[in-house]
N, C-alpha and C positions, 0 to 999 in steps of 0.2 A: 440271294434268297435260296435257302436250302429246302430240302424236303421236310414235311412235318413229321414229328415223332410218331412212331407206330406203337410204342410201349404204352400200355394202359396206365392211367394215373393211379397212384396209391390212394386208398381211402383214408381219411382222417379217423382217429380213434373215436368211437361212439357207437350208438345204436342206430340201425338203418331199417327203414321200411321203404317199400315201393308202392306208390299210389298211382292208380290208372283208372281210366274211365271204364265203365262196364263194357264187356265184349271187345276190349282192345288188347293188343299184344305188348305194347311198350308203355312204360310209365316213367315217373319221375322218382329218383331216389331222394329220400329225405333223411337227414341225420339229426339226432338229438343226443344231448350229453348224458342224460340220466334215464333210467327205466321209467320213472314217473312221468317225465316229459314225453317219452315214447308212448305211454298209455294215453296221455292227453291227445297226442297227435292222431292216434288210432281212432279215438272217439270223435275227433274233429272231422275226419274223413270217412265217417261211417256210411255215407251215401255213395262212396266209390269202392272199387276193389282195392283192398290193402293186403300186401304180401309182406310178411315179416322176414327180412333178409338175415338178421342176426346182429351180433356185436363185432365190430372191427377192432382188433387190438394188434398193434405192430404190423399192420398190413395183412393180417389173416382174419378171415371171417369165422366167428364162433357162433354156434347155435345158442339160442336163449331157451333153456329148458322149462322155465316156469312162467311162460307168458301165454 
């Protein structure tokens, strides 16, 4: 048994939001394939704190300008 990897995992391509309970520091990252699915997910979690992280493409996070 070796040591566990310390390198962070690469994110899959797609749109990411972070959903957390009110007044909490950490949350859960949620990935969606399209912008329309992302908008539906934001509406679904409207009673939670939702942070839009952006779009992941080739391991890089890109801001979503028109959301």
